[in-house]
C-alpha positions in Angstrom: 114.1 133.4 101.5 113.5 133.5 105.3 114.7 130.4 107.2 112.8 129.2 110.3 113.9 126.7 113.0 112.3 123.3 112.7 111.3 122.8 116.3 114.3 122.1 118.5 116.1 120.0 115.9 118.7 122.5 115.0 117.6 122.3 111.4 116.4 125.5 109.6 113.9 125.3 106.8 112.6 127.8 104.2 109.4 129.5 105.1 108.0 128.1 101.8 108.1 124.3 101.4 107.7 122.5 98.1 104.7 120.2 98.2 104.8 117.2 95.9 101.5 115.3 96.0 100.6 115.9 92.3 103.8 114.3 91.0 103.0 111.1 89.3 99.3 111.8 88.7 98.9 115.4 87.5 102.7 116.0 86.8 105.2 114.0 84.9 108.6 113.0 86.2 110.2 115.7 84.0 107.8 118.4 85.4 108.6 117.3 89.0 112.3 117.6 88.3 111.8 121.1 86.8 109.9 122.2 89.9 112.6 121.0 92.2 115.3 122.7 90.1 113.4 126.0 90.2 112.5 125.9 93.9 116.1 125.3 94.9 117.2 128.4 92.9 114.7 130.5 94.8 116.0 129.5 98.2 113.5 126.7 98.9 115.4 124.0 100.8 112.4 122.1 102.2 110.5 119.4 100.2 107.5 117.5 101.6 106.2 114.1 100.4 104.3 111.1 101.6 104.4 107.4 101.0 100.7 107.5 99.8 101.4 110.2 97.1 100.4 111.1 94.5 96.8 112.1 95.2 93.8 113.1 93.1 93.1 110.3 93.1 95.1 108.1 95.5 95.3 104.6 94.1 97.4 101.4 94.4 98.8 101.7 90.8 100.6 105.0 91.5 101.3 104.8 95.3 104.9 105.7 96.0 105.5 107.3 92.6 106.1 110.7 94.0 108.9 109.5 96.3 110.4 107.7 93.3 110.4 111.0 91.3 112.2 112.7 94.1 114.7 109.9 94.3 115.5 110.1 90.5 116.0 113.9 90.9 118.5 113.3 93.7 120.4 110.8 91.6 120.4 113.1 88.6 121.2 116.4 90.4 123.4 115.2 93.2 121.8 117.8 95.4 120.5 115.6 98.3 122.5 117.5 100.8 120.9 120.8 99.8 117.4 119.7 100.8 115.6 119.1 104.1 113.5 116.1 103.1 110.2 115.4 104.7 107.9 112.5 104.1 104.9 110.9 105.9 103.8 107.4 106.9 100.1 106.7 106.2 97.9 105.6 109.1 95.2 102.9 109.0 92.6 102.6 106.3 94.5 102.5 103.0 94.2 98.9 102.0 97.0 98.9 99.5 99.6 100.4 102.0 100.8 97.6 104.3 97.3 96.0 104.2 95.7 99.1 105.7 97.6 98.8 109.0 98.0 101.8 111.2 101.0 102.8 113.3 102.7 100.1 115.4 106.3 99.8 116.5 107.0 97.3 113.7 105.0 99.1 111.0 106.9 102.3 111.5 110.2 100.7 110.5 108.6 98.9 107.6 107.2 102.2 106.3 110.5 104.0 106.8 112.4 101.4 104.9 109.9 101.6 102.0 110.3 105.3 101.7 114.1 105.1 101.9 114.1 102.6 99.1 111.8 104.7 96.8 113.7 107.9 97.6 117.1 106.2 97.2 118.5 107.9 100.3 120.0 106.7 103.5 118.0 108.9 105.8 114.9 111.2 106.0 115.2 114.5 107.7 111.6 114.8 109.0 109.4 111.8 109.2 105.7 112.5 109.9 102.7 110.5 110.9 100.0 111.4 108.3 97.0 111.0 110.6 96.4 109.5 114.0 95.3 105.9 114.6 92.5 107.1 116.8 90.9 109.2 114.1 90.9 112.9 113.4 88.6 115.9 113.1 90.5 117.2 110.0 89.2 117.0 106.4 85.8 118.3 107.3 85.2 115.6 110.0 85.0 118.4 112.6 81.3 118.9 111.9 80.5 115.5 113.4 83.6 115.0 115.6 82.9 113.1 118.9 86.0 112.5 121.0 84.0 110.4 123.5 84.2 107.4 121.1 87.9 107.2 121.5 89.6 104.6 123.8 90.4 106.6 126.9 93.4 104.6 128.1 94.4 102.9 124.8 95.0 106.1 122.9 98.0 107.2 125.0 99.4 103.6 124.9 99.2 103.6 121.2 101.1 106.9 121.0 103.8 105.6 123.1 104.2 102.4 121.0 104.4 104.6 117.9 107.0 106.8 119.5 109.0 103.7 120.3 109.0 102.7 116.6 110.1 106.2 115.7 112.9 106.0 118.3 114.1 102.7 116.7 114.3 104.5 113.3 116.2 107.4 114.9 118.7 105.1 116.6 119.2 103.3 113.3 120.1 106.6 111.7 117.2 106.3 109.2 115.4 109.5 110.3 116.6 112.7 112.0 113.4 114.2 113.4 109.7 113.4 113.7 106.5 115.3 113.1 102.8 114.9 113.1 100.0 115.7 110.7 96.2 116.2 111.0 96.6 116.1 114.8 94.9 117.8 117.7 96.3 119.8 120.6 95.6 116.9 122.9 97.3 114.4 120.7 100.3 116.6 120.1 100.8 117.1 123.8 100.7 113.4 124.4 103.5 112.9 121.9 105.5 115.7 123.7 104.8 114.4 127.2 105.6 110.8 126.5 108.7 111.6 124.5 110.1 113.7 127.4 109.1 111.1 130.0 110.6 108.1 128.2 113.6 109.6 126.3 111.9 109.1 122.9 112.0 111.5 119.8 110.4 114.9 120.5 107.9 116.2 117.9 109.3 119.0 115.9 106.3 120.1 113.8 102.7 119.5 113.0 101.4 119.6 109.4 97.7 120.6 109.4 95.6 122.5 106.9 95.7 126.3 107.3 94.5 129.1 105.1 92.2 132.1 105.1 89.1 129.9 105.1 90.4 127.2 107.4 91.9 128.6 110.6 91.4 126.0 113.3 95.0 126.3 114.3 94.6 129.8 115.6 93.6 129.0 119.2 94.7 125.9 121.2 97.2 124.7 118.7 98.8 128.1 118.3 99.2 128.2 122.1 100.8 124.8 122.0 103.1 125.8 119.2 104.3 128.8 121.1 105.1 127.1 124.4 106.4 123.7 123.0 108.2 124.8 119.9 106.1 122.6 117.6 105.5 124.9 114.6 103.0 124.6 111.9 103.7 123.2 108.4 100.6 124.5 106.7 99.2 122.4 103.9 96.6 123.9 101.4 97.5 127.5 102.0 95.3 128.2 98.9 92.5 125.9 100.1 93.1 123.5 97.2 93.0 126.4 94.8 89.7 127.9 96.0 91.4 131.2 97.2 92.8 131.8 93.7 89.3 132.6 92.7 89.3 130.2 89.7 86.3 128.3 90.9 84.0 131.3 91.5 80.7 131.2 89.7 80.7 127.5 89.4 83.7 127.4 87.0 85.6 124.1 86.8 88.7 124.7 84.8 89.9 121.7 82.7 92.7 119.8 84.4 92.1 121.5 87.8 91.8 119.6 91.0 88.0 120.3 91.1 87.7 118.6 87.7 88.9 115.5 89.5 87.3 115.9 92.9 84.3 118.2 92.4 83.6 119.1 96.1 87.4 119.4 96.8 87.2 117.0 99.8 84.2 118.8 101.2 85.7 122.3 100.9 83.6 123.6 98.1 80.2 125.0 98.7 78.2 128.3 98.9 79.9 129.3 102.2 83.4 128.8 100.8 82.5 130.7 97.6 81.1 133.6 99.6 84.1 133.8 101.9 86.4 133.6 98.9 84.6 136.5 97.3 85.3 138.6 100.4 89.0 137.8 100.2 89.2 138.4 96.5 87.7 141.9 97.2 90.4 142.6 99.7 93.1 141.6 97.3 91.6 143.8 94.5 91.2 146.7 96.9 94.9 146.7 97.7 96.2 145.7 94.3 97.4 142.3 95.3 97.3 139.0 93.6 94.8 136.9 95.6 97.0 133.8 95.6 100.0 135.7 96.8 98.0 137.5 99.4 96.7 134.2 100.8 100.1 132.6 101.1 101.7 135.8 102.4 99.1 135.9 105.1 100.1 132.4 106.2 103.7 133.6 106.4 102.7 136.4 108.9 101.5 134.0 111.5 103.8 133.6 114.5 103.4 129.9 114.7 104.3 129.2 111.0 107.3 127.2 110.4 106.6 126.7 106.7 103.7 127.0 104.2 103.6 124.1 101.8 102.8 125.1 98.3 101.8 122.8 95.4 101.7 123.5 91.7 100.7 121.7 88.5 102.5 124.2 86.3 105.6 126.3 86.4 103.6 129.4 86.2 101.7 128.5 89.4 104.9 127.6 91.1 106.6 130.9 90.3 103.6 132.8 91.5 103.4 130.9 94.8 107.1 131.2 95.6 106.9 134.9 94.8 104.7 135.3 97.8 107.8 135.4 99.9 108.4 139.0 98.6 104.9 140.2 99.4 104.4 142.3 102.5 100.9 142.8 103.8 100.2 146.2 105.3 98.3 146.8 108.4 95.3 147.9 106.3 95.4 144.6 104.4 95.5 142.6 107.6 92.7 144.7 109.1 90.5 144.0 106.0 91.3 140.3 106.2 90.2 140.3 109.9 86.9 142.0 108.9 86.3 139.4 106.2 87.0 136.6 108.6 84.5 137.9 111.1 81.9 137.9 108.4 82.8 134.4 107.3 84.2 132.6 110.4 84.0 128.9 109.5 83.2 128.5 105.8 84.6 125.0 105.4 
């Protein structure tokens, strides 16, 4: 397993990260433990969670259960020191998490303490902000995104206050490093600029969606990642399962994510199906498993710190982790580029 630097933190993380958002909803505690056991044997040293998990759906009754499952595995296995542990603080809008409050200096410490308690640990290695207070163009909001509605002066002040809260948690020894999620190039640079100007924690990573049919990171954010050492943690490298091909032709397998959320958060539609058909054809032409080709493509990107995989079965997990051993030839990469030009922004 290849190890990559996590920003400028000195930590090194596996190029494949174990995602956990199905644990406690689609996966039992025993299944979650089995996934962590297996991932560790394959060289995966990086686990990613969030205080709002599990998802599909997110609900008050299960909120925090994923972190609790990780905590029970740490107690049972004694392997906390073998894992770089990441989790995320939810922003505003989720009523059952701290009353829907977004990031403030005080709420950061409150959220950190909640995660530490559920995880049963004394520190979190990478603590991430799940989405910005000012709003985000991610999750299909880019089609109607209008930055002119944002508070011009207040947004930067809000970022500084949030950083101060993260700084408090770092000083208290509760978190080692900080990261962002569902952020923009402008927002990320504000975090970097303000941290450097005021001696606050510097952002180490940005967790955004990235896959063959969602490649918004390839331009401004890729340039930022290169110059500022803020690498990508790519979530949904299989586009919520679309790139496996299992939904082609309108099929909705029982127990799949689409059986719970039919439009897959706005991802599923004729454009996505057509683009997926093109990538499935590339995989077939070169004798590749389409899931492994999709994840292996993510691993080729120069800005990639780690690709976050998720699985509801051990079979899926083994296939996804096996992507680390797949090398894409120049011919495969050329055909992927051709398919992208034909289907540039399908979701």
